[in-house]
MMTF fields as JSON, N, C-alpha, C and O atoms, coordinates in Angstrom:
{
  "mmtfVersion": "1.0.0",
  "mmtfProducer": "UNKNOWN",
  "numBonds": 423,
  "numAtoms": 424,
  "numGroups": 106,
  "numChains": 1,
  "numModels": 1,
  "chainsPerModel": [1],
  "groupsPerChain": [106],
  "chainIdList": ["A"],
  "bondAtomList": [4, 2, 8, 6, 12, 10, 16, 14, 20, 18, 24, 22, 28, 26, 32, 30, 36, 34, 40, 38, 44, 42, 48, 46, 52, 50, 56, 54, 60, 58, 64, 62, 68, 66, 72, 70, 76, 74, 80, 78, 84, 82, 88, 86, 92, 90, 96, 94, 100, 98, 104, 102, 108, 106, 112, 110, 116, 114, 120, 118, 124, 122, 128, 126, 132, 130, 136, 134, 140, 138, 144, 142, 148, 146, 152, 150, 156, 154, 160, 158, 164, 162, 168, 166, 172, 170, 176, 174, 180, 178, 184, 182, 188, 186, 192, 190, 196, 194, 200, 198, 204, 202, 208, 206, 212, 210, 216, 214, 220, 218, 224, 222, 228, 226, 232, 230, 236, 234, 240, 238, 244, 242, 248, 246, 252, 250, 256, 254, 260, 258, 264, 262, 268, 266, 272, 270, 276, 274, 280, 278, 284, 282, 288, 286, 292, 290, 296, 294, 300, 298, 304, 302, 308, 306, 312, 310, 316, 314, 320, 318, 324, 322, 328, 326, 332, 330, 336, 334, 340, 338, 344, 342, 348, 346, 352, 350, 356, 354, 360, 358, 364, 362, 368, 366, 372, 370, 376, 374, 380, 378, 384, 382, 388, 386, 392, 390, 396, 394, 400, 398, 404, 402, 408, 406, 412, 410, 416, 414, 420, 418],
  "bondOrderList": [1, 1, 1, 1, 1, 1, 1, 1, 1, 1, 1, 1, 1, 1, 1, 1, 1, 1, 1, 1, 1, 1, 1, 1, 1, 1, 1, 1, 1, 1, 1, 1, 1, 1, 1, 1, 1, 1, 1, 1, 1, 1, 1, 1, 1, 1, 1, 1, 1, 1, 1, 1, 1, 1, 1, 1, 1, 1, 1, 1, 1, 1, 1, 1, 1, 1, 1, 1, 1, 1, 1, 1, 1, 1, 1, 1, 1, 1, 1, 1, 1, 1, 1, 1, 1, 1, 1, 1, 1, 1, 1, 1, 1, 1, 1, 1, 1, 1, 1, 1, 1, 1, 1, 1, 1],
  "groupList": [{"groupName": "UNK", "atomNameList": ["N", "CA", "C", "O"], "elementList": ["N", "C", "C", "O"], "formalChargeList": [0, 0, 0, 0], "bondAtomList": [1, 0, 2, 1, 3, 2], "bondOrderList": [1, 1, 2], "singleLetterCode": "X", "chemCompType": "L-PEPTIDE LINKING"}],
  "groupTypeList": [0, 0, 0, 0, 0, 0, 0, 0, 0, 0, 0, 0, 0, 0, 0, 0, 0, 0, 0, 0, 0, 0, 0, 0, 0, 0, 0, 0, 0, 0, 0, 0, 0, 0, 0, 0, 0, 0, 0, 0, 0, 0, 0, 0, 0, 0, 0, 0, 0, 0, 0, 0, 0, 0, 0, 0, 0, 0, 0, 0, 0, 0, 0, 0, 0, 0, 0, 0, 0, 0, 0, 0, 0, 0, 0, 0, 0, 0, 0, 0, 0, 0, 0, 0, 0, 0, 0, 0, 0, 0, 0, 0, 0, 0, 0, 0, 0, 0, 0, 0, 0, 0, 0, 0, 0, 0],
  "groupIdList": [1, 2, 3, 4, 5, 6, 7, 8, 9, 10, 11, 12, 13, 14, 15, 16, 17, 18, 19, 20, 21, 22, 23, 24, 25, 26, 27, 28, 29, 30, 31, 32, 33, 34, 35, 36, 37, 38, 39, 40, 41, 42, 43, 44, 45, 46, 47, 48, 49, 50, 51, 52, 53, 54, 55, 56, 57, 58, 59, 60, 61, 62, 63, 64, 65, 66, 67, 68, 69, 70, 71, 72, 73, 74, 75, 76, 77, 78, 79, 80, 81, 82, 83, 84, 85, 86, 87, 88, 89, 90, 91, 92, 93, 94, 95, 96, 97, 98, 99, 100, 101, 102, 103, 104, 105, 106],
  "secStructList": [7, 2, 2, 2, 2, 2, 2, 2, 2, 2, 2, 2, 2, 2, 2, 2, 2, 2, 2, 2, 2, 1, 7, 7, 1, 1, 3, 3, 3, 3, 7, 7, 4, 4, 4, 7, 3, 3, 3, 3, 3, 2, 2, 2, 2, 2, 2, 6, 6, 7, 7, 2, 2, 2, 2, 2, 6, 1, 1, 7, 7, 1, 7, 1, 1, 6, 6, 1, 1, 7, 7, 7, 2, 2, 2, 2, 2, 6, 6, 7, 4, 4, 4, 4, 6, 7, 1, 1, 1, 1, 1, 7, 7, 6, 6, 7, 4, 4, 4, 4, 4, 4, 6, 3, 3, 7],
  "xCoordList": [0.119, -0.45, -0.145, 0.188, -0.261, 0.014, 1.485, 1.811, 2.368, 3.804, 4.091, 4.923, 3.408, 3.603, 3.214, 3.898, 2.14, 1.701, 2.707, 3.021, 3.207, 4.215, 5.49, 6.107, 5.877, 7.08, 6.917, 7.854, 5.746, 5.484, 5.586, 6.165, 5.036, 5.112, 6.563, 7.015, 7.281, 8.69, 9.506, 10.304, 9.311, 10.034, 9.68, 10.56, 8.423, 8.004, 8.666, 9.13, 8.708, 9.355, 10.859, 11.448, 11.469, 12.907, 13.25, 14.232, 12.452, 12.71, 12.457, 13.035, 11.607, 11.291, 12.108, 11.941, 12.978, 13.74, 14.609, 14.787, 15.153, 15.97, 15.178, 15.692, 13.944, 13.095, 12.732, 12.625, 12.548, 12.18, 13.325, 13.092, 14.559, 15.713, 16.174, 16.988, 15.665, 16.077, 15.525, 14.526, 16.19, 15.695, 14.38, 14.315, 13.337, 12.05, 12.098, 12.823, 11.307, 11.235, 10.761, 9.735, 11.494, 11.145, 12.129, 12.696, 12.33, 13.207, 14.517, 14.538, 15.61, 16.936, 17.553, 17.549, 18.084, 18.681, 20.199, 20.828, 20.771, 22.212, 22.557, 21.718, 23.756, 24.131, 23.958, 23.341, 24.474, 24.246, 25.11, 24.987, 25.971, 26.896, 26.229, 25.151, 26.869, 26.38, 25.025, 24.342, 24.644, 23.363, 22.186, 21.031, 22.468, 21.408, 21.303, 21.851, 20.587, 20.475, 19.732, 18.967, 19.99, 19.332, 18.522, 19.026, 17.269, 16.413, 16.101, 15.462, 16.559, 16.244, 14.942, 14.829, 13.964, 12.667, 12.508, 12.279, 12.63, 12.544, 11.18, 11.083, 10.128, 8.784, 8.664, 8.034, 9.258, 9.215, 9.851, 9.325, 10.97, 11.656, 10.876, 10.8, 10.3, 9.496, 8.261, 7.854, 7.67, 6.497, 6.837, 5.948, 8.112, 8.572, 8.904, 9.327, 8.71, 8.937, 10.284, 10.619, 11.067, 12.384, 12.28, 11.392, 13.199, 13.292, 14.638, 15.559, 14.766, 16.014, 17.202, 18.266, 17.015, 18.1, 18.594, 19.732, 17.763, 18.18, 19.368, 20.135, 19.53, 20.645, 21.623, 22.787, 21.141, 21.981, 22.59, 23.445, 22.163, 22.678, 23.264, 24.452, 22.463, 22.927, 22.409, 21.24, 23.195, 24.582, 24.643, 23.68, 25.75, 25.878, 26.346, 27.536, 25.391, 25.702, 25.908, 26.705, 25.183, 25.212, 25.364, 24.886, 26.031, 26.082, 24.709, 23.958, 24.386, 23.095, 23.068, 22.014, 24.217, 24.255, 24.395, 25.302, 23.486, 23.512, 24.834, 25.296, 25.427, 26.656, 27.921, 29.009, 27.8, 28.975, 29.513, 30.721, 28.626, 29.031, 29.284, 28.547, 30.308, 30.602, 30.239, 31.055, 29.027, 28.526, 29.062, 29.006, 29.58, 30.022, 29.43, 29.118, 29.279, 28.779, 29.778, 29.382, 31.05, 32.074, 31.821, 31.823, 31.603, 31.325, 30.023, 29.959, 29.001, 27.72, 27.845, 27.268, 28.601, 28.818, 29.578, 29.493, 30.322, 31.062, 30.219, 30.725, 28.937, 28.038, 28.017, 27.524, 28.547, 28.519, 27.337, 26.753, 27.001, 25.905, 24.639, 24.235, 24.015, 22.765, 22.953, 22.027, 24.171, 24.462, 24.362, 24.317, 24.327, 24.182, 22.834, 22.741, 21.811, 20.478, 20.119, 19.464, 20.544, 20.228, 21.257, 22.115, 21.116, 22.064, 21.433, 22.085, 20.177, 19.475, 18.765, 18.025, 18.985, 18.324, 17.297, 16.109, 17.772, 16.885, 16.067, 14.885, 16.706, 16.05, 16.739, 17.77, 16.176, 16.783, 18.263, 18.677, 19.035, 20.483, 20.976, 20.478, 21.972, 22.617, 23.468, 23.893, 23.719, 24.55, 23.749, 24.34, 22.428, 21.589, 21.374, 20.726, 21.906, 21.762, 20.307, 20.025, 19.4, 17.989, 17.378, 16.347, 18.009, 17.474, 18.042, 17.62, 18.999, 19.616, 18.561, 18.659, 17.541, 16.52, 15.595, 14.797, 15.698, 14.886, 15.402, 14.655, 16.674, 17.257, 17.697, 17.483, 18.305, 18.857, 17.822, 17.163, 17.682, 16.758, 17.506, 18.108, 17.471, 18.152, 17.277, 17.68],
  "yCoordList": [-1.784, -2.066, -0.926, -1.164, 0.318, 1.473, 1.472, 1.807, 1.092, 1.033, 0.026, 0.285, -1.11, -2.143, -1.615, -1.89, -0.875, -0.291, 0.719, 0.729, 1.565, 2.555, 1.863, 2.264, 0.832, 0.066, -0.603, -0.625, -1.137, -1.792, -0.788, -1.096, 0.394, 1.443, 1.87, 2.018, 2.066, 2.454, 1.412, 1.766, 0.138, -0.932, -0.981, -1.178, -0.807, -0.808, 0.34, 0.157, 1.51, 2.658, 2.44, 2.798, 1.864, 1.598, 0.621, 0.812, -0.413, -1.419, -0.902, -1.412, 0.096, 0.608, 1.835, 2.35, 2.315, 3.538, 3.409, 4.389, 2.223, 2.021, 2.3, 2.923, 1.855, 2.114, 3.587, 4.125, 4.227, 5.642, 6.501, 7.523, 6.094, 6.873, 6.523, 7.24, 5.435, 5.018, 5.975, 6.657, 6.014, 6.824, 6.221, 5.016, 7.014, 6.465, 5.915, 6.42, 4.866, 4.303, 5.398, 6.038, 5.597, 6.626, 6.603, 5.56, 7.747, 7.844, 8.526, 9.513, 7.976, 8.545, 8.748, 7.832, 9.941, 10.237, 10.151, 10.546, 9.62, 9.526, 10.224, 10.264, 10.776, 11.499, 10.685, 11.18, 9.469, 8.615, 8.87, 8.14, 9.858, 10.099, 10.574, 11.167, 10.317, 10.836, 10.251, 10.835, 9.128, 8.515, 9.181, 8.911, 10.035, 10.718, 10.216, 9.172, 10.982, 10.647, 9.318, 8.881, 8.697, 7.448, 7.714, 8.279, 7.305, 7.435, 6.037, 5.238, 5.752, 4.482, 4.668, 5.559, 3.831, 3.91, 2.707, 1.584, 2.96, 1.879, 1.202, 0.003, 1.947, 1.369, 0.31, -0.727, 0.556, -0.425, -1.737, -2.817, -1.635, -2.827, -3.485, -4.712, -2.691, -3.236, -3.956, -4.988, -3.413, -4.05, -5.417, -6.244, -5.654, -6.952, -7.905, -9.038, -7.44, -8.281, -8.11, -8.858, -7.132, -6.908, -6.008, -5.161, -6.21, -5.387, -4.675, -5.105, -3.615, -2.845, -3.75, -3.608, -4.682, -5.572, -6.47, -6.938, -6.717, -7.573, -6.998, -7.747, -5.697, -5.058, -4.348, -4.141, -3.981, -3.204, -4.024, -3.525, -5.279, -6.079, -7.396, -7.649, -8.22, -9.546, -9.892, -10.26, -9.8, -9.349, -7.83, -7.146, -7.31, -5.857, -5.279, -5.051, -5.05, -4.502, -2.997, -2.438, -2.349, -0.895, -0.478, -1.17, 0.658, 1.261, 1.875, 2.162, 2.072, 2.673, 4.175, 4.733, 4.832, 6.282, 6.652, 6.186, 7.494, 7.954, 8.671, 9.484, 8.362, 9.006, 8.269, 8.629, 7.237, 6.474, 5.577, 5.358, 5.058, 4.168, 4.963, 5.897, 4.596, 5.199, 4.169, 3.319, 4.248, 3.277, 3.577, 4.713, 2.544, 2.684, 1.542, 0.48, 1.766, 0.71, -0.44, -1.598, -0.135, -1.188, -2.154, -3.371, -1.606, -2.445, -3.229, -4.416, -2.568, -3.254, -4.388, -5.46, -4.145, -5.194, -6.39, -7.5, -6.152, -7.225, -7.881, -8.709, -7.517, -8.131, -7.469, -8.047, -6.256, -5.524, -4.549, -4.281, -4.034, -3.072, -3.594, -4.731, -2.794, -3.177, -4.435, -5.229, -4.612, -5.751, -7.096, -8.129, -7.109, -8.372, -9.026, -10.251, -8.226, -8.757, -8.503, -9.326, -7.371, -7.028, -7.677, -7.029, -9.01, -9.84, -10.539, -11.348, -10.233, -10.874, -12.155, -12.739, -12.592, -13.8, -13.413, -13.711, -12.753, -12.341, -11.114, -11.006, -10.203, -8.985, -8.584, -9.152, -7.615, -7.213, -6.879, -6.47, -7.061, -6.935, -5.501, -4.744, -5.148, -3.838, -3.808, -2.737, -4.966, -5.057, -4.915, -4.709, -5.02, -4.974, -3.532, -2.763, -3.147, -1.76, -1.285, -0.116, -2.171, -1.786, -1.446, -0.777, -1.901, -1.67, -0.441, -0.106, 0.24, 1.423, 2.435, 3.014, 2.647, 3.657, 3.28, 4.102, 2.047, 1.659, 2.345, 2.515, 2.739, 3.414, 4.842, 5.759, 5.026, 6.331, 7.186, 6.728, 8.432, 9.401, 10.695, 11.271, 11.147, 12.403, 13.586, 14.727],
  "zCoordList": [33.163, 31.868, 30.898, 29.737, 31.383, 30.536, 30.109, 28.97, 31.039, 30.747, 29.624, 28.754, 29.645, 28.625, 27.244, 26.258, 27.174, 25.899, 25.368, 24.178, 26.253, 25.859, 25.407, 24.42, 26.125, 25.768, 24.396, 23.598, 24.131, 22.844, 21.696, 20.654, 21.877, 20.855, 20.647, 19.512, 21.733, 21.65, 20.884, 20.017, 21.197, 20.509, 19.025, 18.186, 18.698, 17.292, 16.532, 15.407, 17.14, 16.502, 16.36, 15.34, 17.363, 17.329, 16.214, 15.498, 16.067, 15.042, 13.627, 12.667, 13.495, 12.16, 11.774, 10.669, 12.641, 12.375, 11.132, 10.409, 10.864, 9.66, 8.406, 7.477, 8.359, 7.206, 7.107, 6.005, 8.211, 8.201, 7.686, 7.04, 7.964, 7.535, 6.125, 5.544, 5.575, 4.236, 3.193, 3.421, 2.046, 0.938, 0.488, 0.245, 0.371, -0.021, -1.443, -2.3, -1.672, -3.022, -3.97, -3.736, -5.003, -5.973, -7.112, -7.44, -7.71, -8.867, -8.493, -7.758, -9.019, -8.812, -10.186, -11.008, -10.443, -11.745, -11.684, -10.703, -12.768, -12.959, -14.264, -15.164, -14.404, -15.618, -16.904, -17.847, -16.977, -18.137, -19.349, -20.332, -19.336, -20.448, -21.724, -21.681, -22.87, -24.148, -24.581, -25.422, -24.02, -24.386, -23.676, -24.004, -22.722, -21.992, -20.565, -20.21, -19.755, -18.336, -18.15, -19.009, -16.998, -16.627, -15.376, -14.406, -15.403, -14.239, -13.723, -14.408, -12.507, -11.864, -11.107, -10.266, -11.403, -10.736, -9.806, -10.255, -8.52, -7.531, -7.555, -7.29, -7.867, -7.889, -8.978, -8.766, -10.132, -11.222, -10.76, -11.029, -10.073, -9.588, -8.45, -8.385, -7.561, -6.458, -7.003, -6.469, -8.06, -8.671, -9.266, -9.467, -9.546, -10.064, -8.914, -9.144, -7.673, -6.51, -5.842, -4.923, -6.291, -5.694, -4.468, -4.37, -3.545, -2.345, -2.348, -3.043, -1.597, -1.527, -1.231, -1.834, -0.299, 0.123, -1.011, -0.968, -2.02, -3.139, -3.895, -4.5, -3.872, -4.58, -3.636, -3.979, -2.453, -1.532, -0.403, 0.329, -0.25, 0.86, 0.383, 0.576, -0.226, -0.624, -2.003, -2.12, -3.04, -3.057, -2.964, -3.309, -2.509, -2.371, -3.707, -3.922, -4.585, -5.905, -5.848, -6.602, -4.948, -4.833, -3.378, -2.479, -3.142, -1.813, -1.533, -2.465, -0.28, 0.068, -0.191, -0.497, -0.07, -0.23, -1.701, -2.39, -2.167, -3.548, -3.834, -3.034, -4.974, -5.386, -4.988, -5.436, -4.148, -3.713, -4.826, -4.915, -5.674, -6.758, -8.03, -8.346, -8.741, -10.047, -11.105, -11.463, -11.595, -12.555, -13.952, -14.422, -14.605, -15.99, -16.804, -16.265, -18.098, -18.965, -19.026, -19.162, -18.929, -18.937, -17.779, -17.966, -16.588, -15.423, -15.602, -15.282, -16.108, -16.292, -17.305, -17.122, -18.374, -19.374, -18.799, -19.324, -17.717, -17.031, -15.936, -15.179, -15.846, -14.87, -13.517, -12.548, -13.433, -12.168, -12.186, -13.236, -11.022, -10.875, -11.569, -11.325, -12.416, -13.097, -13.937, -14.096, -14.479, -15.336, -14.645, -15.314, -13.313, -12.583, -12.884, -12.961, -13.053, -13.382, -14.838, -15.477, -15.353, -16.741, -17.658, -18.259, -17.727, -18.465, -19.668, -20.328, -19.952, -21.055, -20.644, -21.436, -19.413, -18.911, -17.845, -17.971, -16.808, -15.716, -16.127, -15.801, -16.84, -17.334, -18.636, -18.996, -19.332, -20.611, -20.404, -19.32, -21.451, -21.336, -21.501, -22.334, -20.681, -20.828, -22.097, -22.529, -22.694, -23.891, -25.187, -26.248, -25.126, -26.327, -26.775, -26.066, -27.943, -28.414, -28.482, -28.221, -28.826, -28.934, -27.568, -27.5, -26.493, -25.148, -24.455, -23.348, -25.093, -24.46, -24.022, -22.94, -24.877, -24.6, -23.446, -22.995, -22.97, -21.81, -20.548, -19.584, -20.549, -19.385, -19.714, -18.921, -20.872, -21.245, -21.959, -22.892, -21.517, -22.123, -22.398, -21.493, -23.628, -23.977, -23.672, -23.898]
}
């Protein structure tokens, strides 16, 4: 009986190791160019009901490792990266000049 309990704990830890090694939900800063730095806040997106896998797995909009993606406004305007959702329909548009300050901070 004791062995079964230890085995159950071991299996639970093994199955959750991916979450333990993942970058914790929080803020990630990007340079952002002349408009100022961009701070991505995972909590804001999670509060809207999104999960990490929604952008990092299916569809794979972003790599899991910070710094692997080279985000540009050109790509976003073409519907890549943030522009896949920030299209003016699902979320505010990356193309709307009035919305630049929602992401870029000088």
